[in-house]
N, C-alpha and C positions, 0 to 999 in steps of 0.2 A: 671323642666324637661328640659334637653338640646334639641337642635334641632336634634342632632343625635339620641337621644332617641325617639323623636317624629316620626322619620322615620322608626323605627323598626316595622314591621308588628305585629298586635295584637296577632296573633297565636304564633309568636316567643316570644313575651313578656310573654304570658301565659305559654309557655313551660319553659322559664327560671325561672319564679316564682315557678312553680311546682318542678323543679329540686332543687331549693333552700329550698323547704319545705313549701313555702307559698301557701298552697292548696286553702285557701279562696280567695286570690288574683287571682290565676289562674282561679278558678271557676267563679269569677265575670266576667272576660273578656270573657271566653268561653261561659258562659251563655248568655251574650249579643249578641255574634255572632250567637249562635245557635237559638236565638229567632227571628232573622231576616229572614223571609221566602224567601226573595229575595237576601239574602247575598250570595256571591260566595263561602264563606268559611263555610257555615252552616253545611254541612255534616261532614267535618273534625273537626270543633269546637264541634259538638255534640258528636262525638266519644271521643275526648279529654276530654270533660266534664264528660262523663260516667266514664272514667278511674280515673279522679281526684276525683269525688264523691265517687267512690268505695274505693279509698285510704282513703278518709275522713270518711268512714263507713256509708255513706248514700246510702244504697243499692237500695231502691226503686226509689229515685231520679236519681241514676245512670242508672237504667233500663229505666226510662222515657226518659233520654237523648239518650240512645242507640236506643230506638224505634224511636226517632226523626230522627236520622241518617239513620236508616233503611228505613224510609218512603221516604227519598230523592231518593232512588234507585241508588245512586252513586255507580259505579262499584267497587270502592275500599273501601270507608268508610261505605257504607251500608253493605258490606260483613263483614268488621271488626266489625261493631255493632252487627250483627247477631251472630258472633262467641263469642263476649263478653257476650251476653245474654245466649247463649247455655252453655258456660263454667261455668257461674255463677249458672245456674240451675242445672247442673251436680254436682257441688260442694255441693249443698244443697240436692242432692238426688231427685230432682223433674224431674223424667225421661220424663214424657209426655211434660212438657214445654221445656225441653232440646231438645227433638226430634223435636218439632215444630220449635224451633229456628234453629236447624241444617238444617231442610228442607227449612227454609227461606234463609240460605246460598246458598243452591242449586238453589233456586228461583232467587237469584241475578245473579247467573251463572258465577261469576268471576273465571276464570280458576285456579288461584293460590289457591283458597280456596275450590274448589269442592272436590279434593281428601281427604282433611282433614275431610270434612263434611261426606263423605261416610264412612270413617274409624270410625268416632264418632258414626254414626248411626249403624254401625256393632257392636260396643262396647255396645251400648244400647240394641240392639237386643239380644246379647249373655247374657246380664244381665237379660233380660226378658225371657230367655229360649226359644228363637225363632230362632233356627239354620237355618231355611230356609231363613228368612229375613237377618240374618247375612251373610249367603252365598252370597245372592244377593248383599248386600252392599260391601262386600269384593271384589267381582268380579268387581264391579263398581269402587272401589278405585284403583284396579290394572290397569284398563283401562283408568284412568283419566289423565294420562300424566305426573305424577310426579314419577320418578324412585325410589326415596327413600321411598315414601309412598307406592308405589306398592310393594316393597320388604317386607315392614312390613306387608302389607295386605296379601301377599302370605304366609308368615310364620303363620299368624293367621288362614288363610283359611286351610292350611295344618294341623294345630292342630285340627281345627274343623272337618275336614274330617277323621282324625285318630280317634277322639272320637266316630265317627259314623261308624267305621269299613271300611272306604274307603281308604285303604292305597295306592292302585294303583293310584287313582285319586289324592291323596296328593302328590305322587311322581311326577306326571305330572305337578302339580302346581309349585312345587319347582324347577323342571328342567326348566320350562318356565321362572321363575323369575331369574334364574342364567344367562339367555341369556342377560338380560338388567341391572342387579343389579350393583350398584357402588361397587368399590373394598372393601370398608369398610363393606358392607353388605354380601359379598360373604362368609366369614367364617361361619357366623351364618346360612346361607342357606345350606351350605355344611354339617354342623353338623345336621341340621334338615333332610336333605336328608338321612344321615346315620341312623337317628332314624326311618325314614319311611322304609328304607331297612330292619331294624331289625324287624319291624312289618310284612313286606312282608315275611321275612324269617320264622318268627313264624307261619305264615299262611301256608307256604309250608310244614314245619315240621309237623304241626298238621294234615294237609291233608294226608300226607304220613302215619301217624299213624292211622288215622280214616278210611282210605281206606282199610287197612287190606290186601293188595295184595303183600306187600313187604316181602322179606325173613327176618328171625329173626335178622341178623346182620344189615340190612338196617333199619328196624323198631327200633332197639335198638339205633342206631346212631341218628335217628330222635328224639327219646324220649330224649336222652341225650342233643342234641343241643337245643331242645325246652326248656328243664328244665334249662339249663344254660343261655339261652338268656332271658327268662322271668324276672328274677330279674333285668336285665339291664333296663327293661321297668317299674320297680317299682311293679312287680307282684310276690313277693316271695311265697305267698300262692298258687298261680296257679302252680308255679314250683314244690312245694311239692306234689301237687295233681298229676302232670305228673309223677314224680318219683314213687309215690305210685302205679299209674296205671301200670307202667312197672314192678315194683318189684313184684306186686301181680298178674301179668297176668296169665291167665289160660294156655297159651302156655309156657310150661316149658323151652323150648329152648330160647324163647324171654326173659323170666324172668331172666334166667341165664346170658344172654348177658347184660341185663340192670344192673344186680347186679355187674358184673365186672366193668362196667363203673361208677357206683355209688360209688364203693369202692375206686376209685381213689382220692376221697376227704376225705376219712376216714383213 
């Protein structure tokens, strides 16, 4: 080994070995560094070891290395280690362990990783059919200081609110997100706002019909607009029921108006 090679920091040597495919050589160096409780590079080495061991297929040893890094409390590498654990557990469908690991990310408190952790916890909550917890985590992700993550969280929260019939609240969430979203996220948010407005429109049309106070022309228009909008929201069967309601209505004048509007498609 030349003198220049001796001067290369061990972490750099391990990285180069890993990049060349020598995972065993990299693991040997990183393992030695991670085993030194007083070593200045312990946290970073332990995270690197976790990655190398994962690539080598030694999952449990990789998790042990990640836990070593997490135990150091290092603001960067402990957070990386907790993310590594969480993502691995999620891939295996181990939701409780993944949730605990993402909570550990929040416990480390490194700002760069907090938004992602909240977003992941929301994902787990939705998978567990816990919309209230998902709502809480998505709000936290929006408030965590990362505009890109906040925009994605806003879209997911709007979807969640729509699923539970809260279209007005969903509109507010999307409009708030448009105030800070990056340019690349704006088109998706605008499309989602349009979807929310379709839901709001459907609610207004339905309220007009159900209220029963409108004249036949207005009621027929509301029935037509509702029936033509519902398929855009993936609800063709509901649209058929709306048409049937209008066509078979006991008010002959209303039924005649609906019939005229319905025949425009036939």
